[in-house]
N, C-alpha and C positions, 0 to 999 in steps of 0.2 A: 465725698461723692463715693457712691457704690453703684451697683447694679450691673448690667452687661453692656455689649456695644449697642444693642438696640433698644434698651430701656435705661435711663440713668435715674438714680435715686440720690436725693440730696435732703438731709435732714435739718430742720430748724425747729428744735425744741420738740414738742410733741407732734409736730406737723412734718411729714414726709412728701417732697415734690417728686412726682414719677413723670418722668420727660420722655415720650415716645421719641427715639432717635433714629429715625429712618428719613431725615429731611429730603434726600435725593429722590424718594419714592413717595414723599408727601405723607409720611407715616401710615402707610396702608396697613391693614391688619392682616399681614401675611400670617402663616401657621407659625413662623419663627417668632415674630414679634408677639403674637398671642401668648405662646409659651413663655417668653419672657416677661410680659406683664403679669402672668399667672404666678411666677416664680418670685418676682418682686413684690407682690401684694402679700405673699405668704411670708416673705421676710419682715416687711413692715408690721403685719399684724402680729408676728411672733415677738415684738418687741413690746413688752408691758407698758411702756410710756407712750406709746403711740395714741394719738387721739384723732388725726386727720390726714387725709391723703388729698393733695393737690394734683390734679392730671392736667398736662399741658403737652404741647408739641414742639419740637425742634424744628427751626427753620420756619418758612413762611406759612405752613398748614398746620391745623390742628390734627386732623385725621381725615384722610381722603376715602374712607371705608374699605371695601373688599378690594382684592386684587382683580384685573380683568380676567386672569387666567382661572380664578375661582368662579367667576360668573360664566365664563366659556365652558367650564366643566359642567356646570349646573345646567346650561343649555343643552349639554349633551346627555343629561340623565344623571350626573353624579352630583348629589346634594351635599355629600359630606363636608366637603370644604366650607359650604356656608355655614354649617353647624359649627365648624370650628371658629369662624369669625365671631358667631355669637358668643363663644367663650371669653372673647377678649373683653367685651363691655359687660357681660353678665357677671364676671369676676369683681368688676368694680360695683356693680348695681348690689351684690350679695355681701360685700365688706361690712362688718359690723362697725367700722370706723366712719366718721363724718367724711364726705367726699365733696370736693369742690372742682369743678371744671374751670381751668384758665384758658379760655377759648381763644387763642392767639391768631387764628386764620380760620380758613374753610374747614367746615364739619360736614362732610357729605355721606349721605347713606347710613352705613353702619358707623362712620364717625360720628354723625349726628346722634345715633343710639349710644354712643360713648358719652357724649356731653349729657344727654337725658338721663343716663343712668347716674349721674351725679346728684346730690342733694341740693347743691348750689352751683349756678352757673355764672361766672364773670366773663365779659367779653372784652377782648381788646378792640381797637379802633378798626383793625383790619378783619375782624371776625365775619364769616358767612356761614348761614345755616341753610342747607339745601338737601331735601329729602332725597330727591333724585331717582326714586323708586319707579314713579310713574314714567319718567323718560326713557328708563330702560325697559319698560313694560313688565317689570317685576313687582309682584305684590310686597307691600312692606312686611318686614319679619322681624324676629327677635324681641317682640313686644313693642315695636316701635309706636303702633297707634295708641296703645295703652298708656305708655309714658308721655307721648307727646299731647293727648287728649287731657292729661292730668296737668300737664305743664300750661297750656294755653287755652284749653277748651276745645270743644267739639267744632265750632265753626272755623277757628284758625287752623286746626288740625287738618279739616277738610281742604282748605286753600293750600296748604302745604303739600299734602299727600295726594290729593285728586287733581288739582289745578297746578301743581308744581311751582307754587309760590315760593320764592327765596327771600330770606330776610338778612340784611346787613345788621350790624351790631345795633343801630338806633331803632330799626324796625323790630328787632327781637327784643329789645327792651321795652318797646311800647307793647307788644304782645305778652309780655310777661314771661318770656322763655328764659330771659337772664335777669339778674338782680341788679347789675350795674355795667356800665361801660367805662373802660379806662383808656388812656393813651397807652400805646404799645409798650412803651418803656416802663409804664407804672402797673401793668397787668399782673405780673408774677408777683412783684413785691406786695400788691394789695391782697392778693389771694393768700400769700403766706401770712401776712399781718392779720387777716381775718381767722385763719387756722390758729394761730399763735393766740387768739383770744381764749382759746380752751386750755391754755397750759397751766392755769391755776385750778382747774377741775380734775377730779378724779378720774382716770381713764374710764373706770367700769360706771361711773355715773354718765359719762358722755355717751357711751355705747347704749345704756339703757334709754337715755332720752331721745337719741336719734332714731331709735327703733320704734319707741312710742309716736314720734312724729310721723315716721313712715306708715305704721299701722293705721294712724288716724285717717289717712287719706282714703282708705278703703273701707273704714268703719261707718256703716251706714245710721246706726242708731246711737242717739246720745246716751242712752242708759249703758250700752255696751263701752262706749268711750269713758264714760264716768267710772265704771267699775275698774277698766284697766289702768286709768290714770290714777285712781285712789290706791290700787294695790301697789303701782310704782312709787307714789308718793309716801306711802307707809313704809316702804323698803327703804326710800332715801332717808328717812327720819332716823333709821337704825344706824346710818354711816357716821363715823368718826367725823368725817369732815363737815357734816351738817351740824353736829354737836359744837364743833370748834367754831363754825361760822357763828351760830347763835350766841355762844359765849363772847365772841369778839365784838358783836353788834352790841350786846348788853354792856360791855366794858366801855365801848364809845358813848353810849348814852349817859352812862355814870360820869364819864370824864366831862362831859358837856354841861351836866346839871351839878357838878361840883363847884 
């Protein structure tokens, strides 16, 4: 176990579990917590064996979003604190590693953005996804609409952001916001097990592959996707791991036929 008081980091093979550790404040994205997240992610990425980050929250909440004092300051004309909140989830969004959100409880406002910033979202049975922006009469920010629309489509994003619809774990699963729902006690083990499926892959290959997946979301033309994937596929065939994999498969075929 490593990290700081506000962020805990636990490693399982090539997967690092990053836990927001301010349960008494429902893991709000304070400036201190955002700074701790940034430093923790820097440390994880510096390890050449890292492949995946699992993000979760300590206590009953995943992340309750921005502090009320930050919103109060914004109402008074000081928007700087809101931009600091952005840094918390954008650091996860921009990580070259695969990211999994293990949403154990409410993900509210910027906390929803944190979940959306991850490549895969798993929900515990007590998860709740609440945009909350319209209730506060503040426009969604931080790329919320971009991320949410790509996750669930424009119609469901409208229900969440304009009409304030909230989703529990099962509703989020039905909407396509999460990939699976797990009992509370099984959520984090399931997320870790998913991340550890990558342990047998070269870290550089994992990074290249997840970046191609992310780029594909905004690639409009098949011809452009074809060119990008072909370039990446040619690169992958030059890797020793690919040559070893082909040799191993050929050996298996020969053993079966002998």
